[in-house]
N, C-alpha and C positions, 0 to 999 in steps of 0.2 A: 840872631835874627834884630835888625834895627828895625826903629818905630814904623816905618812906612810899610815894610815886609808883614809887620805883625798886624797891622790894621786892614791889609789886604789879604790875610790869611782866611779871613771869613769868621774868624771867632766872636766878633762884635754882633754879627747876625744871628750867629747860632745862639749866643747868650740872649739876644732879646727874644728870639722864638722859644726858648726854654729848651734847646737841643745840646748844650753844652753839658759836658761832665762837670761834677762839683769840683773838681782841681781845675779844669779849666777856667770856671767861673771864678774861684777864688783868686787865681793868678790874675785874672783880668782886673777884678775888682782892686786889687793891690796895685796894679799897673796905673789904673784910671787916677787912683789918690794921688800918683806922685809923677803922673805925666799929663800935662795940659792937652797935649795933641791927641793922644788917645781919647782923654774924655771928651773932647770936641767930635771926634769921630763917632764916638757912642751916641752923643746927643742928635748928631746929623742921621745917623741912621734911626733912631728913635722917631724924628720930625718926618723922615720919608715913609715910614710905615703908618702914621697916623695921615698922612696925605693921599694913600692909596686908594681908598674907597671914593673918596671925593674926585680922584683923577678918573675913576673907570665909569663916573655918572655918564650917561648918554641921553640925547633928546633925538627925536625925529627930525629927519632932513628938513630945513627950513622952505625949501622949493617943492616938496612933495605935493602940496595943493595946486600950486601953479602949475605944475605938469600935468596934473589931472585934468585941471580945467582945459588947459591947452589941446590936450588929446581929446576931450569931448567936443570941442569947437570945430577941430579938423574934421570929425566926423559928421558933425551937423552940415558943416558947408558941402561935404561929399554928398551928403543926402539931397541936398537943395539943388545941386548941379544935375543928379540923376533924375530930380523930379521934372527940372525945366526940360531936358532932353525928351521925356516921355509924354510932354504934353500932347493932346489930342490937337487935331487942326481946327480952323476957326468954324468950319462947317457943322461942328459937333453941337447938339441941342444945348440950351442954356441949362436944363436941368443937370446933364451930364457935367457940365463944367461945375456947377455948384456942389454935386456930389464929390467930384475930385478934389475941390479946394477943401471941403469939409475933411475929407480923408486925410489931406494933407497937415492940416491943422492939427487933427487928432495926432499924426505921426510926430509933429513937431512937439505938441504937448509930453506925448510919451516920452521923447527923448531928454525933454527938461527934467522931467519927474525921476528918469533914471539916473540922470547926471547928478542930481540933488541927493537921490539915495546913495550913490556912490561916494559922494564927498562926505555924507553924514558918516557914512561906515568907516572911510578913511580916518575921519576926524575922531571918531570913538576908538579905533584900533591905536591912533597915534598917542591919544592920550592915556589909555590903558598900559601901553608900552612905558611911556614915560614914566606915569605913576610905579610900575612895577620896579624899573631900574632904580628909581628914588628911595624905594621900600628896601630894596636890596642893598643900596650904598648905605642908608642909614644902619642896617642891621651890620655890616661890616664896620662902621665907624664905632657902634657901640661895643664889638668885640675888641677892636683894637684899643679903645680907651678902657676897657675893663682890663685886657693883658698888659697896657701901660701902667696902670695904677697898681697891679700886682708886681710888675717889675721893680717899679719905684719903690714899693713897701719892701721886698726883698732886699733891694740895694740899701735902703734906710737901716735895716737889721743888721745887713753886714757891715754897715759903716760902724754902728753903735758896737760891733763885736771887735772889729778893727781899734777903735778907739781904746777898748778896755786892754786888748792884749797886744798892743805895740808898743809899750813901754820898754826901756832897755834892761829893766831888771827882770824880764820874765824869761825864764826858762821854759823851752818847749820840748816835751817829751812824746814821740810817737808810740803808740800802742798798737800792736800787730796782733791779727788773730791767731789764735790757739790752734792747735790740729781739728778740733771738731768744728771751729769756725774760721776756715782759713780766709774768707772774704772779709771777715770783721775788721773794722779798724776805728780809733779814736785818737784824741789829741789831749794831752794835759799841759796845760800852762801853769807853773808854778814860780810866784812872785818871790825872789830870793830877798827881797826887802822886807816885805810883811808877812812871808811865808803862806800866803793865801793861795789855794788851790782853785784853778777853774778847769771846767770840762767840756770840749767838744765832741759830742757822741751821736751827732745827727746821722752818721751813716751806719748806726748800728740799728738792728731791725727794730720794729716798735715793740715795746715789752706788752706781753699778754696782760689781759685784764686781772688786776689781784697781783700783779708782780711789778718790779722796780728795780733799775740797775742800781749798783752801788760800788763806789770807788775805794779801792784799798791801796795804802801805802806800805810797802815792804820797807820796814826799818830794822836793821840788826837781825835780819832772817825772818822777823814776825810780821804778820800782816795786820795793819792799823787801819781802822774805819777811818776813811777820808771823807765820808758824806754820800748822801743819796741824791742820785740825778733826776732831774725833770727837764721836759722841754723849754719851760720858761727860764730855767737857770742856766740854759747851755750858752757858754762862752762869756756870759754877762754878770753873774751872780757866784761869787766863790761858794765852793761846798764846805771847805774847813780850812784850819791852818794845820800845817804839816811842818814841823821844826827839821825834820831829817828823814830821808828815804834813800833807799838804793835803787827803787823800781815801783811801778805802779800797775794795779790790774784792775779789771772789772769783773764782777760776777752778776748774774741774774738772781735777785732773792724776792722773797715775799714784801709786800708793801712795808715801808718804815724800817727796812732792812734787818741784817742780823748781826750778832755779836761775832760769829766767825764766818769765813768766806765758804761758800758751797761749791767745792774745787770742780765738780762734774758740771756746773754751771758757769764755769769761767769763760767768757768770750774773748778777751784782749789782754796783753801783757806787755810790758816795754821797760828796758832798763835804762838807767842814767848813766 
């Protein structure tokens, strides 16, 4: 798969939305570090999500009030024409004419009152609609900013780990789940120059309260304590120095560890 096919595969969007698997995320982060085109595509996708909420903001149509006024004026003109056709003849008494004129004035006044009320209600409805859309847009922006900060923090942590573990002297040993824990997995990074051992065990289940994972090196057929694992140390801080080993394994022990491994609590093991 070339670079363009990789970018168009959707992995970048899945990563930003938190839908990518740990393996996919790890591969993407490694590719971004060494491929400027993929890194640029990632930054562009982030920017697109940030602009999404603002792009969705809507305001009431600008011609809404003018259309309402136009409709009211047309209705008023129709009423005036109808009133002219129905006027009494000149031989009606002056009192009747005055009464009719008074009625027409009242009718016109009522029309203006209704028109003003309609416009007032339309204005209120438009403002409420606009304020509601603005509030929703702000909430979406806050969510996107929070997600973006979390993604940046995760990316920063991964970069720190990568800087620590990407040396040419580093030997990588994959540890696979034993029969009781087939889905478990972890990775040991063994610096062949300094003999320091680092452990990535984020995929293991969270240790119960009062318990802690312990790494063991198998040297000459005997288990050797290789250090206690914590989330703060994961892939960043060496657990111990192991001069030689033929395999590594992890067991779940009481806090502060054990002198010998509890075999029934073994989770993963891998040979070199």
